[in-house]
PLY file of the C-alpha trace (Angstrom):
ply
format ascii 1.0
element vertex 245
property float x
property float y
property float z
element edge 244
property int vertex1
property int vertex2
end_header
66.73 -45.89 133.55
63.68 -48.18 133.77
62.87 -49.46 137.28
60.47 -52.35 137.76
58.82 -50.75 140.80
57.85 -47.79 138.63
56.03 -49.83 136.01
52.92 -49.94 138.22
52.66 -46.17 137.87
50.49 -45.74 134.78
51.42 -42.07 134.58
54.89 -43.05 133.38
53.76 -45.05 130.33
50.79 -45.89 128.13
49.95 -49.38 126.87
48.42 -50.29 123.52
47.09 -53.68 122.39
48.20 -54.72 118.91
47.14 -57.74 116.85
48.92 -59.48 113.98
46.62 -61.48 111.67
48.55 -64.16 109.80
47.40 -64.41 106.18
49.52 -67.44 105.19
51.50 -69.80 107.47
53.94 -68.56 110.11
57.43 -69.97 110.65
59.25 -68.49 113.65
61.90 -71.05 114.55
62.88 -72.07 118.08
66.03 -74.04 117.27
66.26 -77.77 117.82
63.68 -79.68 119.87
63.38 -83.32 120.86
59.56 -83.12 120.93
59.15 -82.44 117.20
60.11 -84.20 113.98
60.86 -80.82 112.41
64.43 -79.67 111.87
63.20 -76.17 112.72
60.24 -76.34 115.14
58.05 -73.32 115.71
58.52 -71.29 118.89
56.01 -71.67 121.73
55.68 -70.43 125.29
55.49 -72.60 128.43
51.77 -73.18 127.84
52.41 -74.39 124.27
50.88 -71.28 122.70
52.38 -70.14 119.42
54.06 -66.75 119.72
55.98 -64.07 117.88
58.84 -62.80 120.08
58.55 -59.16 121.07
62.24 -58.70 120.29
61.64 -59.67 116.66
58.72 -57.26 116.33
60.71 -54.44 117.95
63.68 -55.04 115.66
61.53 -54.95 112.53
59.65 -51.85 113.67
62.92 -50.08 114.48
64.30 -50.92 111.04
61.21 -49.51 109.32
61.23 -46.40 111.50
64.87 -45.80 110.59
63.98 -45.91 106.89
61.08 -43.49 107.40
63.18 -41.03 109.43
66.00 -41.10 106.86
63.52 -40.46 104.05
62.41 -37.34 105.94
65.99 -36.08 106.05
66.93 -36.96 109.64
70.44 -38.25 110.35
70.15 -41.69 111.93
72.81 -43.65 113.84
74.11 -46.82 112.21
72.55 -49.68 114.15
73.33 -52.36 115.19
77.00 -51.19 115.28
77.39 -50.09 118.92
80.40 -47.94 118.14
78.49 -45.95 115.50
75.22 -45.70 117.44
76.77 -43.41 120.08
77.80 -40.00 118.74
80.06 -38.17 121.22
79.91 -34.38 121.11
83.63 -33.83 121.74
84.72 -35.98 118.79
86.30 -33.92 116.04
84.75 -36.07 113.32
81.12 -35.75 114.46
78.98 -35.44 111.29
77.54 -31.95 111.01
74.00 -33.28 110.58
74.11 -34.63 114.17
74.94 -31.23 115.65
71.36 -30.12 116.25
69.29 -29.33 119.32
66.78 -32.15 118.66
69.57 -34.67 119.34
70.52 -33.19 122.72
68.95 -34.76 125.83
69.06 -33.45 129.37
71.31 -35.67 131.50
73.27 -36.92 128.48
75.43 -33.86 127.85
78.33 -35.78 126.29
76.45 -37.48 123.47
74.00 -36.90 120.63
71.04 -39.25 120.20
69.07 -39.46 116.95
65.26 -39.64 116.83
65.30 -43.44 116.60
67.66 -43.88 119.56
65.43 -41.62 121.64
62.58 -44.11 121.17
64.25 -47.53 120.80
67.42 -46.87 122.80
71.13 -47.29 122.13
74.18 -48.45 124.16
73.87 -45.38 126.42
70.22 -44.32 126.24
67.57 -46.77 127.54
64.62 -47.64 125.33
61.35 -45.93 126.16
59.26 -48.53 124.35
58.68 -52.13 125.46
57.23 -54.85 123.21
55.46 -57.86 124.73
55.50 -61.20 122.92
52.52 -61.60 120.59
50.61 -64.69 121.73
48.31 -66.71 119.48
44.72 -66.39 120.67
43.80 -69.90 119.43
44.14 -72.73 121.97
47.13 -75.03 121.30
44.97 -78.16 121.25
43.03 -76.75 118.29
46.17 -76.35 116.16
47.60 -79.47 114.45
51.33 -79.89 113.91
52.14 -78.79 110.36
55.42 -79.85 108.74
56.57 -78.18 105.54
59.30 -79.98 103.53
62.13 -78.12 101.89
65.46 -78.80 100.25
68.70 -76.85 100.30
69.52 -75.15 96.99
73.04 -74.67 95.71
72.91 -71.08 94.49
76.02 -71.42 92.34
74.95 -74.56 90.50
71.21 -73.74 90.78
70.41 -77.31 91.74
69.21 -79.11 94.85
71.92 -80.34 97.20
72.23 -84.09 97.76
70.73 -85.41 101.02
69.65 -81.93 102.17
65.94 -82.50 102.76
64.60 -80.67 105.83
61.28 -80.00 107.54
59.95 -76.72 108.93
57.14 -76.56 111.45
54.63 -73.84 110.66
51.24 -72.68 111.84
48.24 -73.92 109.79
48.03 -72.11 106.46
45.23 -69.65 105.68
43.76 -69.98 109.18
43.77 -66.22 109.87
45.36 -66.83 113.26
45.56 -63.78 115.51
48.61 -63.00 117.63
47.99 -60.40 120.30
50.19 -58.47 122.71
50.92 -55.03 124.08
53.46 -52.29 123.56
54.26 -49.87 126.37
55.49 -46.36 125.59
57.05 -44.14 128.25
56.93 -40.37 128.31
59.25 -38.44 126.02
62.78 -37.65 127.15
62.53 -34.27 125.43
59.29 -32.62 126.64
60.19 -29.40 124.83
59.58 -31.10 121.45
56.43 -32.84 120.15
56.24 -36.52 121.12
56.55 -38.24 117.75
57.03 -41.81 119.06
53.50 -43.14 118.47
53.19 -41.60 115.00
56.55 -43.02 113.90
55.99 -46.48 115.41
52.50 -46.78 113.89
53.91 -45.78 110.50
56.62 -48.43 110.96
54.03 -51.12 111.65
52.26 -50.27 108.39
55.46 -51.08 106.48
55.76 -54.61 107.90
53.99 -57.15 105.71
55.71 -60.39 106.82
57.53 -61.84 109.83
59.51 -64.99 110.56
61.45 -67.24 108.21
60.97 -68.22 104.56
59.16 -64.97 103.70
60.28 -65.23 100.09
58.54 -68.61 99.94
55.27 -67.05 101.05
55.42 -67.69 104.80
54.65 -65.18 107.52
52.60 -62.69 105.51
50.30 -60.71 107.77
48.22 -57.62 108.42
47.92 -55.49 111.55
45.09 -54.32 113.76
46.30 -51.23 115.62
44.35 -49.01 118.01
43.37 -45.60 116.72
45.62 -42.79 117.93
45.32 -39.04 117.74
48.38 -37.33 116.29
48.66 -33.58 116.70
49.57 -31.51 113.66
52.70 -30.28 115.45
54.07 -33.84 115.36
53.87 -34.02 111.56
55.39 -30.55 111.29
58.26 -31.63 113.56
58.96 -34.82 111.58
58.83 -32.93 108.29
61.67 -30.60 109.22
64.38 -33.27 109.10
66.32 -31.42 106.40
66.08 -28.13 108.29
68.45 -26.99 111.05
0 1
1 2
2 3
3 4
4 5
5 6
6 7
7 8
8 9
9 10
10 11
11 12
12 13
13 14
14 15
15 16
16 17
17 18
18 19
19 20
20 21
21 22
22 23
23 24
24 25
25 26
26 27
27 28
28 29
29 30
30 31
31 32
32 33
33 34
34 35
35 36
36 37
37 38
38 39
39 40
40 41
41 42
42 43
43 44
44 45
45 46
46 47
47 48
48 49
49 50
50 51
51 52
52 53
53 54
54 55
55 56
56 57
57 58
58 59
59 60
60 61
61 62
62 63
63 64
64 65
65 66
66 67
67 68
68 69
69 70
70 71
71 72
72 73
73 74
74 75
75 76
76 77
77 78
78 79
79 80
80 81
81 82
82 83
83 84
84 85
85 86
86 87
87 88
88 89
89 90
90 91
91 92
92 93
93 94
94 95
95 96
96 97
97 98
98 99
99 100
100 101
101 102
102 103
103 104
104 105
105 106
106 107
107 108
108 109
109 110
110 111
111 112
112 113
113 114
114 115
115 116
116 117
117 118
118 119
119 120
120 121
121 122
122 123
123 124
124 125
125 126
126 127
127 128
128 129
129 130
130 131
131 132
132 133
133 134
134 135
135 136
136 137
137 138
138 139
139 140
140 141
141 142
142 143
143 144
144 145
145 146
146 147
147 148
148 149
149 150
150 151
151 152
152 153
153 154
154 155
155 156
156 157
157 158
158 159
159 160
160 161
161 162
162 163
163 164
164 165
165 166
166 167
167 168
168 169
169 170
170 171
171 172
172 173
173 174
174 175
175 176
176 177
177 178
178 179
179 180
180 181
181 182
182 183
183 184
184 185
185 186
186 187
187 188
188 189
189 190
190 191
191 192
192 193
193 194
194 195
195 196
196 197
197 198
198 199
199 200
200 201
201 202
202 203
203 204
204 205
205 206
206 207
207 208
208 209
209 210
210 211
211 212
212 213
213 214
214 215
215 216
216 217
217 218
218 219
219 220
220 221
221 222
222 223
223 224
224 225
225 226
226 227
227 228
228 229
229 230
230 231
231 232
232 233
233 234
234 235
235 236
236 237
237 238
238 239
239 240
240 241
241 242
242 243
243 244
């Protein structure tokens, strides 16, 4: 479990500052708002700074890490289905690929937990990685309101729908805005195996090229500035043995 009073103990976790540099315009919707003419206004914090929610970043990173782990031959739980994310050891229909020592965690003797669940959590196992919101470093008063018009398309008839004009609020295009925040990684739950969390998460970040809505229309394309990390050779050797038992 994660206890707030323990977060002041820096021996329990390490923090890393990450930066997303927006190459086009960003559209992360906040739902309806009476203060904007947009049908889908952009999300801001209480100080009116643009932001990318940490939950969105974590979800995308988890998805990419799942794809990487599967490509290396590791069996991965089926998120976000809660019933399929928890693999109980006494079930008769437990897939054979989950019956391995790397999926056994001290204190959780009744369940198996895949490599991704050990980092990002599941309905039983708490996450050992926390993502802060990424906050735009540019002052709000320097950013004009940008409205982008759009129209709903009928996919069957391949024509525009009648009276379906809408407006999206986005960040200014091609402004190279920087969104900065931190991720906090706790110690491994399995100290007997190499701690692969940083290597896998950093690889996941490198697979994310866009965030937010209307990505197919060119919005939300970005690049990352990540701190340099040292990855021991034993980590790569551990990740490479996914198909071995």
